[in-house]
N, C-alpha and C positions, 0 to 999 in steps of 0.2 A: 905240558909247559908250566913252569913255575913262575909265579909273579915275583918281581923284585920287591924289596922292602919299600922302595919309593912308590911303586905302583900300588902296593897294598895300602900304604899310608894315604895316598891320594884317593883311592876308592873309598876308604873308610871316612875320610874328611867329607867327601861329597855325599856319601850316604847319610851321615849325621846331619849335614846341612839340609838335605832333602827331607829328612824326618822332621826337623824343626820347622821348615817352611810348610810342610803338609799340615802339621799340628796347628800352625798359625793361620791356616786357611789360604796360604799363598800358593795356590795350586800350580800356576805357570812356573814360578820359581822352583817349586818342588820337582816338577818334571825336568827342568833344566839340570838341577843338581843330581837327580837320580840317573838321568841320561849320561852325565859326566861320570858318575860312579860306574855305570854299566860299561863305558868305554875302557875304564881301567881294570874292571873285573867283570867280564860278561857271564860269570858263573855264580854271582852273588844272588842266592835265592831270595833274600829279603828285598833287594833292589828290584829284581824281576817281579816279585809279588806286588810291590808298591806301584810299579809302572802298570801292571795289569789292572790293579784296583782303580787307578786314576783314569786310564783309558776306558775301562769298562763303564765307570760312572759317567764319563763324558759321551758315551754312546759309540765309541770307536771299538766295536766288538772284535773285529779281526785282529788288530794289534794286541788287544787285551788277551785274546785266546793264545796268541803266539807267546806273549810274555809269561802267562801263567803256565803254559806247557813247559817252557824252559825252566821256570822256577821249580816245577814239580819234578823235572829230571834231576835237579840238584838236591831237592829235599822232598822225596815222595811220601814222607810221613806227615806232611802238612795237611791236616784235615780241612782247614779253612781254604786252602788252595784247591782241593778237590771240589769243595762246595762251590767256590767261585767259578771253576771250570764248568760245572754242571749248570749253574745259573747263566753263564755266558752262552753256552750251547742252547739253553732254553730261549734266551733272548734272540739268538740268531735264528733258531727254528721258528719262533713267533713272527719274525720279520718276513720269513719266507711264506708263512701261512697267510699273512696279511696281503701278500701279492696275489694269492689264489682267488 
């Protein structure tokens, strides 16, 4: 499926807004913007990575794993993404060990 020019433009607009919000420390707004970008382009590796990063930092490991896996499917050469995935799995495993 190809995206229309309008969908691409809207995805790019929300992605850039999300990056500005994230850099300004406006995390809630960044999540909203990245989520909107994701709706327009669910294969944008950068948006998927940023959503994984934000959710992971907030302790929402399962959604973070889901987003980083999707990001890596789109850009498997992203070394930082693989490191993030390993760290998320380590956090998830640590949570299970804490229950033992």
